N, C-alpha and C positions, 0 to 999 in steps of 0.2 A: 567537825565541828557542829556545833548546836544548832539545830533545825527549831524555828522560830516562825512565829504567824506576824501577818504587816501590824496587826492591832495589839500585839506584844511592843512591838516598835513604837507605835502613836501612844502608848500607853505611860513610854517614859519620858516623852516630849513634854515640856512644861510652855507655859505662855511667857513667851520673850525669849527662849531659846533662839539660837541660830544654828539652823539645817544646811548644811552643804551637800548637793548631788550633783553628783558624776556626771559624764558627758557631754557634749557639744554638739547642740541643736537637740532634735529629738534622738540621734546618733548615741548609742551607749546610755541615755537617760535613765533612771532607775524607771519603774511602771507602776508599783503597786504599794508602796510605803505610803507615799505624798498620797493620793486618795484615803489611804486610813486614816493619816493626819489630818485630812479634812474632813472627814466625817465625824471626828473626835473634835475638832474645832466648832462643827455645828451643834452637837450636843452640850459643848461647855457655854455657847454662847446663848442657846435655847433654856439653860438653867440660869442665866443671868452672870455668867463668869465669862471674864475676859482672857481670850484664848488668839494670839497672834503669833508668827515664828518671824525671825529675821532670815530670808530666805538668801542664800548664795547658791550661784551654778556655774559652769564654765562659760555658758553663753546664754543663749535660749534652750527651752527644753521642749519635751513634748506635751500634750494638753494635760496628762496625768499628773504633770506638777505645777506649770505657770496656771494652766486654767482651772485646774480642780482646787488649787488652794484660794485661786483669787477667788473664785465663786462661791465657795464657802468664808469669803472674806478673812481669809487665816494668812493673811500677809500684810504685816507691818513694812517692812523694805526686801528691796532685790537691787542686785546689782549682778554682772557689769551690762546685761543685755536682755532683751526679750524680743518674741514677737507675736505672741498670744493676743488675740483680740480682745477678751475678756481684761487681760493683764493691761493692758494699752490704754484701755477704758477708763479703767480702776487710776491706771497713772493719773491720766489726763484730768482725769475729777478731783485730784489731790487724795485719793484714798489710800494710796500706795508709796511710801518715799523712795523714789528712785535715781539713784545716780549712773550717768554715763561714766565709762571708763575706758580709756584704749584697753584692749584685750591683755597687750604684753607686760602692763601695769598691775593687773591683777593679782599675780602670785607673789609680787614685792609687798602689796598693800596686805594679803593674807598674813605672809610670814612677820610684818611688822607687828602685827595685831591691831592695825587701824580698826580693821574691820570689827574687832572683839575676838572673845572666844569662841571657835566651832565647839558645839556641846554635842553633836552629831552630822558623822559624814556618812551618806546613804551612796554606796556603789554598786552599780551593774557589774558582774563579773561572768566570763565563760567558765573560770574555773577558780578553787581557793582550796590550799593547802592546809594540813594542819599546823605549818609552821607559819603559816600566815603570809604565802606568796600569793597575790592577788593578780590575776589575769585577765585584763580589761577586754570588753568587747568591741564595738564601732569607733569609738572615741576614747581618746585620752582626757582633752579638755585641762581641768585643773586639778584632776582625781591626786593624784601623787602626793600634792602639797593639802588637798582636804584631808588625807590620810594619815600626813605627818602634823598636821596640825590639830585635828580633833581631839577631845576627849574620848569619844566612843566612835566605834564602825560599825553599821549595819549592811550588811552583802545581801544584794538580789542576785542569785544565782540563776542565770538566764541560759537554760539548757537550748535554748533556740542558735545559741552562738558555738559552734563546735570547739575544742579543744585544741582542736590541730592548728588553730590561729596562733598559736605560741610565736612569737618572732616578729608576727604584725607592729609589735610595739616596739619603742625605742625611749626606753625612761629615761632620763636625766635632768636635774633640777639645778639653778644657778642659785649659790650660797649669795647672802645680801653683804655688801661691802661692811668692813674693810675684806674680808673673806672671798669675794667676788673673784671667778677666774676667768680668763677667756675660755670661749665656747670651744671646743675643738672640732668642731664641725665645718670641713671647707668644701665638701660638695654636696648636693643633694640626696646621694647616697648613703653619704657614711651613717654608721651607726657607731652612736658614742655614749650610750647607756644599756640598760638593763631590758629584759624581756617583761619583765614582773614589777610589780609594785609589791615592797618588802614591808612589813608592819610585823610589830609586836602581837601576836595572837591575841592576846590577854584583852587589847584594847577591841576585839570583835566580840560584838554582843550576843552575834547569831546570824544566820544564813535562812534566806528565805528564796524556795526554790520556784523558779516561773518557765514559761516556754512561749515567749511574747516576741513579735517583730517590733523593730523601732516603728514608731508613730512618724512617719515620712510624712511630710508634707508636699503634697501636690503643686507643681508649678504652672502658671499659666501657660498656656501655647506661645509659640512664637507667632508673629503676625511679619507684615510686608516691612513694618518700621524696624522692627527689633532685628529682622535679616539685614536689613541696609545696615543698621548700625554694626553687626559684624563683619558685615563685610567691609564697611570703611575701616573697621579697626584692623582687619588681615592686611587690607593695601596700606595703611600706614607703616605697619612691620615690616612689609614684604619691599617697602621702599627703604625703610631704613638700613635692612640687609643690602641692599644694592647699592646705596650709599656709604657702605662702610660702618655706619654707626653702630651697628649690630653687628658682630662677627658670624660667620659664616654656619660656623656651629651653631649659633643661636645663642640665646639667655634663658634662664629659667624664668618660666611664667608664675602670676598669682594673678588667681581671678576671684571675684566677689561671687556672689550668691544670686541665684534669679534666673529667669527666662533668658535676662540680657546676656549673662555671663554663656548659659549653653549657646547661644546665637553668636555668641565672638567664638569660643573653641570650636563648634562646627565649622564656621568660615577659614577658621584658621587651618582646620585639615583639608577644607576644599581648596587649598591656595596652595598653587604648586611651588612656590617661590618661599616657603615658609617649611625650613627641615624638619625632621623629627627633634623634639625639645622635651625638656622635663617640665615639671611643675616643683614648685615650691609655697604651697599656699596652705589656708587654714582649715580650707571643707572641700573636699571633693564631692561632686556630684556626678549623675548618671552618664553626664556627656564627657567626664573624664575618663571613665571605664570602657565608654566606647574608643574612645583616642589609642587607649591603651592595648586594647584587643586590634586596632588598626594599624597598629603601629607608629601612629603619628606623634604619641607621646612615650617616650620609654621608661621615664620613672616618674613616679608622683608622692611626694611627701607634704602629710598634714597632719592636723590634730583629729579628723574627724571625717568618716566615711557617710556622708549626710545623701544616700541615695535610697532610692525607693525598693521595697521588699524585693521585688521580683531581681533586678540588679544585685542586690548584696547578695541575695541566693545563689545569683550565676557566678559570682567572687568565691564564694565559698565551696560552690560545685567543683569550681575550677581552681583551688586552692594552690595546686601548684605551678602552675603559670604565674598567678598574681603574688604570689610571696616573694618572688626575685624582682617585682615592678613596684609592690607597696609599702608604706611604713606611715606610721601614725605617733606622734609624738606630743608632749605637753604642750600644751598652747604658750606655756612662757618660750618655748624654744621654736616653734612654728612660726609662731609672730614677732620674733626677737630682732632688734632694729638694727644691732650689729649682725646678724647674718644675713638678711635683707639687704643691706650694704655691702657686705662681704661679695655675697654671691652674683651681684649684679643684677637684681631681679627686674622684669619687665611686670611692674604694678599695673592692673585693668581694674578699678573699681565703677560702681556705679553713683551718680549723684540724683538728688530729689532735684535741686535748681542748681544752676550757677550763673553767676554776674559776669557784666561785662568787663569786670578787672581780673576774672580767672578764680575768684574764690567758690567754693564748692558748699551746700547746704546736703547734708547726707541725712539727715535726723528729723526734722521738725517743718511740719506744715504752717505757714504762714508765722514762723517764728515762735509758735509755743505749743502748739498739739504734737508730742512726740510719737514718731512712728515705730523705731524700731529699734535703733540704737548705732553708734558709732562703730563697735565691735572692731576687728583689726584693721577696718581699712586705713586710718592712718599710721599704725604700723609701719606700712608696706609703702604707702603715698610719699611720706615725707622721705622714706630711705630709699626707694626703689632708683635706679639706674635712670628709669622712663615710667613716671606715673603717670598714666592715663584714667581722666573720668569719661563717663560714658552714658547719656540719657538719650529719652525720646525731646523732641523739642517742644513739644506740647503736650495737655493733658486735656482733661475732661472737655473730649471733643473742641478741642482749639480754644478753651474759654481762658486757659491758665497757660501761660509760656513759660518755659524751663528755664527762659534766657532772661535777666533780670537786669534792671539797674545796680543792684546792690540785693545780696542774700540777706533773706528774713534773720536766718540764723546761719553762722560759719562753723564748720568742722574742719573743713581744710584751706588754708589761706593759699593766695595768686603763688606763696614761695613754694610751695609742695606741689602745686599743679602745673605739669607739663605740658600735656595735649588733652584737649576737649573735643568729644566725638558725639556728635549727632546722627539720625538718620539723613539729615542734611548735607552732613561733609564734615571735614576734619579742621580744626584749628590748632595748630602746632605753635604754641605760646613761647618756645624759648626764643631766648635773643632777643625779644621784643621788650620795647618800653610799656606803658600801663595804655597808653593811647593806642598803639598798634596791635596789641591784645587785644584793645576792644574791638576795634576794626576786625580784627581776625575773626574773632567769637560771633561778631554779628552777621559779617559777610558769609561766614561756612557754617555754622551752627543754629542761628536762629530760622524759627521756621519766616517763611516769604509775608506771611501775614503781619509779624511782628518787626519785620528787618527797621521800615520808614519809621515805626516810636522810635526804636532804639537809637535810631541815626537822631531822631527829634531831640530826644535825651543828650545824646552827645553834644548838639550844638546850642543846648542851654549850659552844660556842663564844660565851658571854654576857657575857663581857668584852672591855672596849676599844674602840677604835675600828674595827678590821677583827674581822670573824668567822673565830676562827683559833683551832685546838687541838693544840698543840704534840705532843701524843699519838695526835693520831687523822686528822691530814693527810692522810696517805698510807693511813687506814686500809683505802680501798675498792680502792686498789691492791696493797695485800698481800692484801686476801681473793682478788681474782682470781689472785693468783702462788701463793697455797696451796690455794684451792680451786675454781680454774680461774671463779668468777662473783662477782664484784660485789655482785651481790644478796645474799649469804650474807656482807657485812660486818657484825661487831660491834662496835660503840663501845666503847670504853674510858672509863668514866664514873669 
């Protein structure tokens, strides 16, 4: 394969081109081509020329992609997910066209051409053969579909990732209807695809060698509240086993990303009533690797190893142990609703806010400003055997209640949310009508400082099947905007 420089790739990228980057989170994301494109954008704009690209990626990326391109004002549009602070601010200012999307839908829209032609796919690889076999690194994401649909492919050959990881990946794509076939995956451990992506080598414009770790984002440390949330989730699951609603051999777990997710997994490991279990998720964090080492998790399937540098190095150093316990798949498989339903997943995801009806907002502050995106949470929540959402009951030193009369933005409707858990307690919403759900959420999940306020709302919303007051539904949000504290809410009677 021809070795080139990042600047050589940037030179062929034109204003308006669609550039798709492999990886999923910073894991497996290319690291040097995007900064070269950003540098070109700055030079073109300084010369009075327009230069922006349409940016696709498996999910969020490292700062070297989302951050560098945003700061260079080189991004016209982005989908399906982001976590970079610079990009978030630019989206909320209306400078970048961003549309949120269920991760499981992304491959289909790329294949259908809804997002336009892909001019260039940039893929990070641990190895590349002369015949066009690409061995990926710490993530799969949508790399197989990007490679198949792109006009040209550039490879960042990152020698930080050893070639011995061949076999870590299971590459399988789903055809579009009417050629769609059932996905032949029946257990978390099943392998149904190939170890590498096979492409026409004529599409590869060049290879750039690097030796760089992933730009892993540090998570906030656990605190008393996140630990209590974890303990409450573990208690609920242990009770479900004792009741027989979860079989004694347990069910596969899907877990979201963040310090709450880590606290949940740690609490599950500490609970003797929870047996060894498997994970079928989209992202694996350090806590998953620790649970595999301790024997609490028997096998883990995902699309990305989104772990810290030290943790990833430990996986590579002990690969003979981990190669029989880990597998990475395309995001269209890791997040596929059919598989979530078939495997009977227990989905555990994080809410930004929840309302007393059971609706969950995962993405927007006060209904308008996006935080990150919906990602794959709905792929699992809608189809999981048990869908659990968790969050702290308050934010901003108690000035914001995460439990409100009506979410300012709804990502997961009451019909998808089965259990809501905060550090205060557990609200099992199954088999309850809207008013019963509301009482369960207020009594068990809301912070004590807000329970009377929410009960007052219930007394106002006293008619109809659903507890709802048109005049007061966003009263707590309005109080925060006007007074900086939801506790100052005054209901309109």
